Structures are given as structure tokens and as C-alpha cells.
C-alpha positions in Angstrom: -21.8 13.4 -23.4 -19.3 15.3 -21.9 -16.2 13.6 -19.9 -13.7 15.6 -17.7 -10.4 13.5 -17.1 -8.2 15.0 -14.5 -4.7 14.1 -14.9 -5.2 13.3 -18.5 -1.7 13.8 -19.4 -0.7 11.1 -17.1 0.0 7.3 -17.7 -3.6 5.9 -17.0 -5.4 9.4 -17.8 -3.8 9.4 -21.4 -4.8 5.9 -22.0 -8.3 6.3 -20.7 -8.9 9.3 -23.0 -7.5 7.3 -25.9 -9.5 4.4 -25.2 -12.8 6.4 -24.6 -12.4 8.3 -28.0 -12.1 4.9 -29.6 -15.3 3.7 -28.2 -17.2 6.7 -27.9 -16.0 9.3 -30.8 -19.0 11.4 -30.5 -18.5 12.2 -26.9 -16.5 15.3 -26.0 -13.5 15.1 -23.4 -12.2 17.8 -21.0 -8.5 17.3 -19.7 -7.5 18.8 -16.6 -3.8 18.4 -15.9 -1.0 20.5 -14.2 1.6 19.0 -16.3 3.9 17.8 -13.3 7.1 15.7 -13.9 4.9 13.0 -14.6 2.5 14.4 -17.1 3.0 15.2 -20.8 0.8 16.3 -23.6 3.0 14.1 -26.2 1.1 11.1 -24.6 -2.1 12.6 -26.2 -1.0 14.4 -29.5 2.0 12.9 -30.7 1.7 10.7 -34.2 1.8 7.1 -34.3 5.5 7.0 -34.3 5.4 8.1 -30.6 2.3 6.4 -29.0 1.6 3.7 -31.8 -2.1 4.7 -31.7 -4.1 7.4 -33.5 -3.7 10.9 -32.0 -6.8 12.3 -30.1 -6.4 15.2 -32.2 -7.8 12.7 -35.2 -11.0 13.0 -33.2 -12.9 16.4 -33.9 -14.8 18.0 -30.9 -13.6 16.7 -28.1 -10.0 18.2 -27.6 -10.2 20.7 -24.7 -7.2 20.8 -22.5 -7.0 23.0 -19.4 -3.7 23.4 -17.8 -4.4 23.4 -14.0 -4.2 22.0 -10.6 -7.0 20.0 -9.0 -6.1 22.1 -6.0 -7.2 25.4 -7.8 -11.1 25.9 -7.3 -11.2 28.5 -10.2 -9.7 25.9 -12.9 -11.6 23.1 -11.5 -15.0 25.0 -11.8 -13.9 25.9 -15.4 -13.0 22.6 -16.4 -16.4 21.4 -14.9 -18.6 23.5 -17.1 -21.3 21.2 -18.8 -19.7 17.9 -17.9 -21.7 14.7 -17.4 -19.1 12.5 -15.9 -15.9 12.8 -14.1 -13.2 10.3 -13.9 -10.5 11.5 -11.4 -7.1 10.3 -12.2 -4.8 13.2 -11.0 -2.6 12.1 -8.1 0.7 11.7 -7.0 1.8 8.2 -7.2 4.9 7.0 -6.5 5.6 5.3 -3.3 9.2 6.0 -2.9 8.6 9.8 -3.3 6.0 9.7 -0.7 8.5 8.3 1.8 11.0 11.2 0.9 8.5 13.9 0.8 4.8 13.7 2.0 3.6 17.1 1.3 2.9 16.9 -2.3 0.9 13.7 -1.8 -1.2 15.1 0.9 -1.9 18.2 -1.2 -2.8 16.9 -4.5 -4.5 13.4 -3.3 -6.3 14.9 -0.7 -6.9 18.5 -0.9 -7.3 18.2 -4.6 -10.0 15.6 -4.2 -11.9 17.7 -1.7 -11.7 20.8 -4.1 -13.1 18.8 -6.8 -15.8 17.1 -4.8 -16.7 20.8 -3.4 -17.0 22.0 -7.1 -19.1 19.0 -8.0 -21.5 19.8 -5.7 -21.9 23.4 -7.0 -21.8 22.0 -10.6 -23.6 18.6 -10.4 -22.6 15.9 -12.4 -24.2 12.4 -13.3 -21.5 10.4 -12.1 -17.9 11.0 -10.6 -15.7 8.0 -10.7 -12.5 8.3 -8.3 -9.5 5.9 -9.2 -8.4 4.7 -6.0 -5.8 1.7 -5.5 -5.6 -1.7 -4.1 -2.7 -0.2 -1.7 -5.7 1.1 0.5 -5.8 -2.2 1.7 -2.3 -2.7 3.3 -0.4 -6.1 2.7 -2.6 -9.0 2.0 -0.4 -12.2 3.2 -3.0 -14.8 2.7 -6.2 -15.0 0.3 -7.7 -12.1 -1.3 -10.0 -8.9 0.2 -13.1 -7.8 -1.4 -14.6 -4.2 -1.1 -15.6 -4.6 2.5 -12.2 -5.4 3.7 -10.8 -2.6 6.2 -8.5 -0.1 5.0 -5.0 -0.5 6.5 -2.7 1.9 4.1 1.3 1.7 5.4 2.7 3.9 2.6 2.1 7.7 3.2 1.2 7.4 -0.9 -1.6 4.7 0.3 -2.6 6.8 3.2 -3.1 9.8 1.1 -5.3 7.4 -1.5 -7.3 6.1 1.6 -7.8 9.8 2.8 -9.2 10.6 -0.3 -11.1 7.4 -1.0 -13.1 7.8 2.4 -13.5 11.7 1.5 -15.4 10.6 -1.7 -17.6 8.0 0.4 -18.3 10.9 3.1 -19.5 13.0 0.1 -21.8 10.6 -0.8 -23.2 9.9 2.2 -23.5 13.6 3.5 -24.2 15.4 0.3 -25.5 12.7 -1.9 -23.0 13.1 -4.5 -23.0 10.4 -7.4 -19.8 8.7 -6.6 -18.2 5.5 -7.5 -14.7 4.0 -6.5 -12.3 1.8 -8.4 -9.5 0.1 -6.6 -7.2 -1.4 -9.2 -4.4 -3.5 -8.6 -1.0 -2.8 -10.3 -1.0 -1.5 -14.0 1.5 -1.5 -16.6 1.7 -0.6 -20.4 3.4 1.7 -22.7 4.3 5.0 -22.0 4.5 4.8 -18.2 7.0 6.9 -16.6 10.3 4.9 -16.1 10.4 5.5 -12.4 8.0 2.6 -12.0 9.2 -1.0 -11.8 8.6 -2.5 -15.0 9.4 0.3 -17.6 12.4 0.9 -15.4 13.5 -2.5 -15.5 12.9 -2.5 -19.1 14.9 0.5 -19.8 17.8 -0.4 -17.7 17.9 -4.0 -19.4 18.1 -2.3 -22.7 21.1 -0.1 -21.8 22.8 -2.9 -19.9 22.5 -1.3 -16.3 21.5 -3.1 -13.3 17.7 -4.0 -12.5 17.2 -3.0 -8.9 15.2 -5.3 -6.8 14.1 -3.9 -3.1 15.2 -6.5 -0.4 14.8 -10.1 -1.6 12.6 -9.4 -4.6 10.1 -11.6 -3.3 7.3 -9.2 -2.8 4.2 -10.3 -4.8 2.2 -8.1 -7.3 -0.8 -8.5 -9.5 -0.1 -6.8 -12.9 -3.0 -5.5 -15.0 -2.3 -4.2 -18.6 -3.6 -0.8 -18.8 -5.8 -1.1 -22.0 -7.7 -3.3 -19.5 -8.2 -1.2 -16.8 -9.3 1.5 -19.4 -12.1 -1.0 -20.3 -12.8 -1.7 -16.6 -12.9 2.1 -15.8 -15.4 2.7 -19.0 -17.5 -0.3 -17.7 -17.9 1.3 -14.3 -18.6 4.7 -15.6 -21.3 3.4 -17.6 -23.0 0.8 -15.7 -21.5 0.9 -12.0 -23.9 1.6 -9.3 -23.7 4.7 -7.3 -22.2 4.3 -4.2 -20.7 1.1 -4.9 -16.4 0.5 -4.8 -15.2 -1.9 -7.4 -12.0 -3.8 -7.0 -10.1 -4.2 -10.5 -7.7 -7.3 -10.4 -6.1 -9.4 -12.9 -5.5 -13.0 -12.0 -1.5 -12.6 -12.7 0.6 -12.8 -9.2 4.0 -13.0 -9.3 7.2 -12.0 -7.4 9.2 -9.0 -8.7 12.1 -11.0 -9.3 9.9 -13.4 -11.7 8.8 -10.1 -13.2 12.5 -9.0 -13.8 13.6 -12.4 -15.0 10.6 -12.3 -17.7 12.0 -8.7 -18.8 15.5 -10.0 -19.2 14.5 -12.8 -21.0 12.6 -11.1 -23.7 15.6 -9.0 -24.3 19.5 -9.4 -25.0 20.1 -9.0 -21.4 21.3 -11.1 -18.8 20.2 -12.3 -15.3 23.6 -11.0 -13.7 21.9 -7.4 -14.3 19.6 -8.0 -11.2 20.9 -6.3 -8.3 19.3 -6.4 -5.0 19.1 -2.9 -3.3 18.2 -2.0 0.3 14.4 -2.6 0.9 12.3 0.7 1.5 10.6 1.2 4.7 7.2 -0.1 5.4 7.2 -2.2 2.0 4.0 -4.2 1.7 5.0 -8.0 1.1 1.9 -8.8 -1.1 -1.3 -7.3 -2.7 -4.2 -9.4 -3.5 -7.9 -8.3 -4.3 -11.0 -10.2 -5.3 -12.7 -8.8 -8.1 -15.7 -11.0 -8.6 -17.9 -7.9 -8.1 -17.0 -6.3 -11.1 -16.5 -9.6 -13.1 -20.2 -10.7 -12.1 -22.3 -7.7 -12.1 -20.6 -5.8 -15.0 -19.2 -8.5 -16.9 -15.7 -7.4 -17.3 -12.6 -9.3 -17.5 -8.9 -8.7 -18.4 -8.3 -9.3 -22.3 -4.5 -9.1 -22.2 -2.7 -11.8 -20.9 0.4 -10.7 -18.8 3.1 -12.0 -21.1 1.3 -10.4 -24.3 1.1 -7.2 -22.4 4.6 -7.6 -21.3 5.8 -8.3 -24.9 4.1 -5.3 -26.2 5.4 -3.1 -23.7 8.8 -4.1 -24.1 9.0 -3.9 -27.9 7.5 -0.2 -27.7 10.2 1.2 -25.3 12.6 -0.8 -27.3 11.6 0.6 -30.5 11.3 4.2 -29.0 14.3 4.3 -26.6 15.1 7.8 -28.1 11.8 9.1 -26.6 12.3 7.7 -23.4 16.1 7.5 -22.7 16.6 11.0 -22.0 13.5 11.1 -19.5 14.8 7.9 -17.7 18.6 10.0 -17.2 16.4 13.0 -16.0 14.9 10.5 -13.2 18.1 8.8 -12.3 19.6 12.4 -11.4 16.5 13.1 -9.4 17.2 12.8 -5.4 13.8 11.3 -5.2 14.5 8.3 -7.4 14.8 4.8 -5.7 17.8 3.8 -7.8 19.8 6.4 -5.3 19.2 3.6 -2.8 22.5 1.9 -1.9 23.1 -1.7 -3.2 22.9 -4.4 -1.0 26.3 -6.4 -0.5 26.4 -10.0 -2.2 26.8 -11.5 1.2 23.2 -10.5 1.8 21.7 -11.6 -1.5 19.1 -14.4 -0.8 20.2 -18.0 -1.5 19.8 -18.8 -5.2 20.4 -15.1 -6.5 21.2 -14.8 -9.8 24.8 -14.6 -9.9 
């Protein structure tokens, strides 16, 4: 079988390619990636001292990389040649950047998805799996929502993903494209770019820098280890029903403050490093999705407990800090980086703050 992964040099895409190759060594994989600031081929081709796993080059017959933009019909057409299954991971994903500059999110997430769908119409594939997000549901203050819940995105990022999500559904209804949609919860693991919450907290804790928490740090998130996400995506790609949507949860819900404390407890760091910063506009208080459908119909469930996944992630960033410190420093100098938000004064810290 021939698989196309868009955004294969990104965090989720690269892990998916590694995982797919391990379980399906005879399959060939095409990687279409524009290599933006968030993508690097080091995630795919470096030896074990970089990613602690066998490089994809060790699997013969499936290494095809195409540098290209999903908004470019010619590049997409080239990447789709002979492909049986498409897993569409390519996206702009950082909420803070979407607040500062919406344009790249609309272009990549919406227009890129449209171009990909149009080309799939011309070069039919057996399955098209679109990776959406639980953020399309908006904040869920009580209980959990299933796949039938209305979409109420609150950030420009979430809105762009919801728009693409609906576009995928429309191409199925109108043109009969064999689409499936996955809506995962928050994902973490090794090689994630340190602009995301968990790796940023790890890198800052290692360096003795402040760990920034938005607002009061009581936003609640569910965390899913990246290998478990990849296993869910492989199950959906192989067994999911065409036209259906599958939530991918974790069963691990906690506040950002609790997560930061766990990171500090695992390192030679102190809780005094926690710094509360001005909250971002429209910050969703809580996400919670019901993934009964996926667990019941496809038999998937997470295999990694959050503490175990967090320990693996912390150990990796600590061991290979030389690889990631320059990247972290570059992100700190980026005007879109969320660390550039002002710190709150101690007078506005929540009672019981870690002082």
C-alpha cells in the first residue's frame, strides 16, 4: 500500500510515519511538507541519538520526500500519484500565533485542505483521513461531548480547523470522497516544538527559567501521548467507517498548573519558577471529549499513562537539550512567541500561588 502523509516533518506527522513503518514495513510512504518553522527532516532521518528510534531510512522502499505546500495543486498532484490512503496532518497549529496573525491559518488549514480535496477528486484514493482537533467544539465546562456536538470554535486557529473539518464533510456529501475525520485531544511527546505548553515548561525548567502559566493556570486539558494518537490514527485509517468522525481522548484531565508542578517535580527545579502571565484573549477554560465510539467500535484505548509519557518526554528533552536549546532560544526571540506576553503582578496571582 502507498500512504501520503501531509506535514510529515511536523510533530504528529513524523511520529505517525515512524509508527506506520514499524507496524507496516512493506508499505511505501510519501511525505509532503513545506518545511516551515515547525517542520524539520531531522525528526525523520537522524539516528537514534536524536529521536531514540530507528531512522526511517532504515526501512527500504518507502522514503519519498516532496518539499511542497499543500496549497500548491501541482505539488499535491505529484504527491498523490499512486497513493491509496491520505492522512492530512499539515496545519498551522499554535493558537497564540493565530491570534497575532490569522492569515497563515486560513491559508494552510482551509485553503490547503481545499486544494488537497480537489486533487483527491482527480486522483481518487481509497481513504482520506483528516486530522482535526477537539478545539473545534469550543470550551466544554461540564461533562464531555461526542461527535454529534455542534462546533463552536473560539480561537482563529480552532475556527480554521473547524472550517476545514466542515469542508471535508461537504466534499464527502457532495462528491462522495471517502473521507474520515479524527478529532484528537491535546497531544504531547518527544520532538514537539518548544512553543507548545509541555515542552516549553520542560525546557524552561531545565534552564532554570520561569514556567509561564496563562491567567490562574486552572485551564483544564486532557493529555494524550503521541504514540497512542498514532495508534488511534492507524486504527481509524484501516478500520474506520467512511464518512464518520472519531473523537480521540485520553481519560487524563488536569489543570495546566498541575501539569507544570509535575514537570518541576521530575526535574531539579522548584515551584518558585512558575510565573503567571496575562491570559490570552478567548482562552478556552476546558476541553473534554467522549471517545466511546472509537473505543467501542475500533477497540482502541491509550496504552501510555500520562505520568509514564511525561517521564519519557522529560528524559528525552533533558538528555538531548543541546539539540533543542537553540530552537527554544530562537522561538523566544520570535515576536509571535507567547513568552513575550507581560507577567502578571504578584498582587494578581491566585490564592495559594506557588510562592
